[in-house]
Each structure stands twice: as structure tokens, then as C-alpha cells.
C-alpha positions as CSV (number, residue, x, y, z in Angstrom):
1,M,7.4,40.1,10.6
2,L,7.1,39.1,14.5
3,Y,5.4,35.9,15.7
4,L,4.7,35.0,19.3
5,I,4.2,31.1,19.5
6,G,2.8,29.2,22.5
7,L,4.7,25.8,23.0
8,G,1.8,24.1,24.8
9,L,3.1,21.9,27.7
10,N,5.6,20.0,26.5
11,E,8.6,19.6,24.1
12,K,6.4,18.5,21.3
13,G,3.1,20.6,22.1
14,I,3.7,23.4,19.5
15,S,1.4,23.0,16.9
16,K,2.0,22.1,13.1
17,F,1.4,25.5,12.3
18,G,3.6,26.7,14.7
19,L,6.5,24.6,13.8
20,S,6.3,25.8,10.0
21,I,6.3,29.3,11.0
22,V,9.5,28.9,13.4
23,K,11.4,26.9,10.7
24,R,11.1,29.8,8.2
25,C,12.0,32.7,11.0
26,K,15.7,34.2,10.9
27,K,15.9,34.4,14.8
28,V,14.0,32.5,17.4
29,Y,14.2,33.6,21.0
30,L,12.5,31.7,24.1
31,E,10.9,33.5,26.8
32,N,12.7,31.9,30.0
33,Y,11.2,34.0,32.9
34,T,7.6,33.5,33.4
35,V,7.7,29.6,34.0
36,E,10.2,26.8,35.4
37,F,10.1,24.7,32.2
38,P,9.6,20.9,32.5
39,Y,12.1,20.3,29.9
40,S,15.7,21.2,28.6
41,K,16.2,23.7,25.9
42,G,18.2,21.2,23.9
43,K,14.9,19.1,23.8
44,L,13.1,21.5,22.4
45,E,15.8,22.7,19.8
46,E,15.4,18.7,18.9
47,V,11.7,19.2,17.9
48,I,12.0,22.3,16.0
49,S,15.6,21.6,14.5
50,K,16.5,25.4,15.3
51,K,19.1,27.2,17.4
52,I,17.1,29.0,20.2
53,I,18.1,32.0,22.0
54,E,17.0,32.5,25.7
55,V,16.0,35.9,26.7
56,D,15.2,37.3,29.8
57,R,12.5,39.9,31.0
58,E,14.6,42.8,30.6
59,F,15.2,41.9,26.9
60,V,11.6,41.1,26.2
61,E,10.1,44.5,27.7
62,S,13.0,46.3,26.5
63,L,11.1,45.9,22.7
64,E,14.2,45.1,20.8
65,I,12.6,42.0,19.4
66,V,9.9,44.6,17.7
67,D,12.7,46.5,16.0
68,E,14.3,43.4,14.7
69,A,11.0,42.3,13.4
70,K,11.1,45.4,11.3
71,K,13.6,43.6,8.9
72,L,13.1,39.9,9.3
73,D,10.8,37.1,10.7
74,V,11.6,36.6,14.1
75,A,9.6,34.2,16.6
76,L,9.4,34.7,20.5
77,L,8.6,31.3,21.8
78,V,6.2,31.2,25.0
79,Y,5.9,28.3,27.4
80,G,1.9,27.1,27.1
81,S,0.1,30.1,25.4
82,P,1.9,33.3,24.3
83,L,-0.4,35.9,26.0
84,T,-1.2,34.5,29.1
85,A,1.9,36.5,30.5
86,T,0.4,39.9,30.5
87,T,3.2,41.9,29.7
88,H,3.5,40.2,26.0
89,I,0.4,42.1,24.9
90,S,2.9,45.2,24.9
91,L,4.9,43.5,22.4
92,I,1.7,43.3,20.0
93,Q,0.7,47.2,20.9
94,E,4.2,48.3,19.8
95,A,4.2,46.5,16.4
96,K,0.9,47.8,15.6
97,R,2.2,51.2,16.7
98,L,5.2,50.7,14.3
99,G,3.1,49.3,11.3
100,I,5.0,46.0,12.0
101,K,3.2,42.9,10.6
102,H,2.7,40.3,13.6
103,Q,0.8,37.0,14.3
104,V,-0.2,35.3,17.2
105,I,-0.2,31.4,17.4
106,H,-2.4,30.1,20.6
107,N,-1.6,27.2,22.1
108,A,-2.7,24.9,25.6
109,S,-2.0,26.5,28.8
110,I,-2.0,25.9,32.2
111,L,-5.6,27.7,32.2
112,D,-7.2,24.6,30.0
113,A,-5.0,21.8,32.1
114,V,-6.5,22.3,35.3
115,A,-9.5,21.1,33.7
116,E,-8.2,17.7,34.2
117,T,-8.8,18.0,37.7
118,G,-12.4,17.5,37.6
119,L,-13.0,21.5,38.4
120,Q,-15.3,23.2,36.2
121,I,-13.3,26.1,34.3
122,Y,-16.4,28.4,34.2
123,K,-16.5,27.8,38.2
124,F,-12.8,29.7,38.6
125,G,-12.6,33.1,40.0
126,K,-9.8,35.7,39.7
127,I,-6.3,34.1,39.0
128,A,-3.6,34.5,41.8
129,S,0.3,34.6,41.4
130,M,2.5,33.7,44.7
131,P,5.6,35.5,44.2
132,D,9.4,34.3,45.1
133,F,9.4,37.2,47.8
134,E,7.4,37.4,51.2
135,A,3.9,38.6,50.0
136,D,0.4,37.9,51.0
137,S,-1.9,39.6,48.3
138,F,-2.4,36.7,46.7
139,I,-4.6,35.3,49.4
140,E,-7.2,38.5,49.0
141,I,-7.9,37.2,45.5
142,V,-8.7,33.8,47.1
143,K,-10.8,35.6,49.7
144,E,-12.5,37.6,47.1
145,N,-13.3,34.4,45.3
146,Q,-14.4,32.5,48.3
147,S,-16.9,35.2,48.5
148,I,-18.5,34.0,45.4
149,E,-17.8,30.2,46.1
150,A,-15.4,30.4,43.1
151,H,-12.6,28.3,42.9
152,S,-9.2,30.0,43.0
153,L,-5.9,29.2,40.9
154,I,-2.8,30.0,42.5
155,L,0.3,30.3,39.9
156,I,3.9,29.9,41.5
157,D,6.4,32.3,40.2
158,I,9.6,30.6,38.8
159,G,12.4,29.9,41.4
160,L,9.8,29.4,44.3
161,E,10.0,25.6,45.8
162,F,7.2,23.6,46.6
163,E,8.3,23.3,50.2
164,K,8.1,27.2,50.6
165,A,5.6,27.8,48.7
166,I,2.9,25.2,50.7
167,E,4.6,26.6,53.6
168,R,4.0,30.4,53.2
169,L,0.3,29.6,51.8
170,E,-0.4,27.7,55.3
171,K,0.8,30.6,57.2
172,V,-0.7,33.5,54.9
173,A,-4.0,31.5,55.2
174,N,-3.8,31.1,59.3
175,E,-3.2,34.9,59.7
176,K,-5.7,35.9,57.4
177,D,-8.2,33.7,58.9
178,I,-8.9,31.4,55.6
179,E,-10.0,28.0,56.1
180,I,-8.3,25.4,53.6
181,D,-9.7,21.9,54.3
182,K,-8.2,20.8,51.6
183,L,-6.1,21.5,48.6
184,V,-5.2,20.4,44.8
185,V,-1.5,20.5,43.6
186,C,-1.1,20.2,40.1
187,S,2.9,19.5,39.0
188,K,3.9,19.5,35.2
189,L,0.4,19.4,33.7
190,G,0.5,18.1,30.2
191,A,4.3,17.0,30.9
192,K,6.1,14.0,31.5
193,G,5.7,12.9,35.0
194,K,2.5,15.1,35.4
195,R,0.6,14.9,39.1
196,I,-2.5,15.8,40.8
197,L,-2.7,15.5,44.2
198,Y,-5.5,16.4,46.4
199,D,-5.4,15.9,50.1
200,T,-4.8,18.2,53.1
201,I,-1.9,20.9,53.6
202,Y,-0.5,18.7,56.0
203,N,-0.2,15.8,54.4
204,L,0.8,17.9,51.1
205,K,3.6,19.2,53.0
206,E,5.1,15.7,53.0
207,E,5.0,15.2,49.4
208,D,8.2,16.1,46.5
209,V,6.5,18.3,44.1
210,L,8.4,19.4,40.7
211,A,8.1,22.6,38.8
212,P,5.9,24.1,37.0
213,F,3.2,23.5,40.1
214,C,0.3,25.6,40.7
215,F,-2.5,25.3,43.8
216,L,-6.0,25.6,43.5
217,I,-8.3,26.2,46.6
218,L,-11.6,25.2,46.4
219,G,-14.8,27.0,46.1
220,K,-18.4,25.2,46.1
221,L,-18.0,22.0,44.4
222,H,-20.5,20.0,42.3
223,F,-20.8,16.8,42.9
224,V,-19.2,15.4,39.4
225,E,-16.2,17.8,40.6
226,K,-16.3,16.1,44.0
227,E,-16.5,12.5,42.3
228,V,-13.5,13.1,40.4
229,L,-11.3,15.0,42.7
230,E,-11.8,12.0,45.3
231,T,-9.7,9.8,42.3
232,F,-6.4,12.2,43.5
233,S,-7.1,11.4,47.1
234,F,-4.2,9.6,48.6
């Protein structure tokens, strides 16, 4: 049987149900390519009392793990929620095609955690990703969201440091004539050392922000959203 298990946002975030399943699995894989973990593999192994095999995108997308699930119980651990990364649904589809039993154990993700900023989840538009290479397509999604006064969540690719990410955001926003008065930066939400920052890009560039982090570009604010955001101002 194949299990896709969400880990939540810190090393102890795995659910009691997820933990019980992991303990009976013969193989436990950890997907390591969609986010930079705020904790080590060793800490996670201590929590689940099992040896973990780290796997990259190539392994997961090869669907080899589905073949293994024909013969034994296999778990793929995913940071946050297991289906936030769109590629993981392919595992479920392949399992269905082959008649292999499977189960998804959901958990908290960045999509839930950003509500801690005070921004209302239902007022977010499409999610954008800033890749670890020169590209500006993410700003088009921001533009689209702003046209309906919606907030934008920009997820930052693994390996892209804060200094470079915020400089790229500033550069692309200027090129596309998008005004960003103030920006929200979230770092390590749900984990030890979490930070929520709310200020101008100019001031935020001076901050030392650790991965995983994301940017929130504001749409039209409700007065309650404004009140909460101001508590995160410098």
C-alpha cells in the first residue's frame, strides 16, 4: 500500500494517525525537493523512530515508489501537506491505474499558516512561484490578482536566498510597473524561529531571513487585516 503523509510545518507536526502508519511501513521516503526544511532529517528520524530515505524529484516522478507499493507498505513523507506540490497527484493516479491501495494523510501547510499574518485566506488569488532562475512570470499572476484586489502568495523555490529573491521581486515589479507599497515576509511559519515581517522592500532588504520563506503582496485590506498587519511592522 502507498501512503502520502503530510509532515506539517515542524519536526513534531506529523499527526498521530500519520505516525502510526509510518511505524508499520517497510520503507519510508522523504521528498526533499519542494522546500528547504527548517529542521534536519535526523530530528525527524528521532520523532518517527524510523530510518528515512531522502529522494529527489527524479525518483518521485519515475513512479518507482508506486511499483514498490505493490508488494509492501511504503510511505512518502512530504513537508506541509502532501498534495500542495502538484506533481504528487501523479502518484495517486498511477496507483489507481494499477489497482494499488493508497491513502493520503493531510496536514497543515503554508496555505493555512499565512493566516497568522491577519490576512483572510478567502481574499487570496492565484498562488505564484518564484523559481531559482531568471524568470518574471510570477509577477503576471500578481498583476492578475491585483486586478480583482486579491492578495498574492509567492512561494520561493528551494535554493533561492532571501537577498536575491527580494531584489528580483523589486526589479521585476519596477519593470512591470507594479507598485508594492509594503510587503509581508513570512519565514519558518509553524516552526521554531518563525518570523512575520511587514515593511517596505527597501527596509526588508536589510533583514536576515531564513528559509523556508515566502512573500505576500497585498490586495485590498479589510480594517481588521490592517490592524493585525501593523503589529508586525518594525
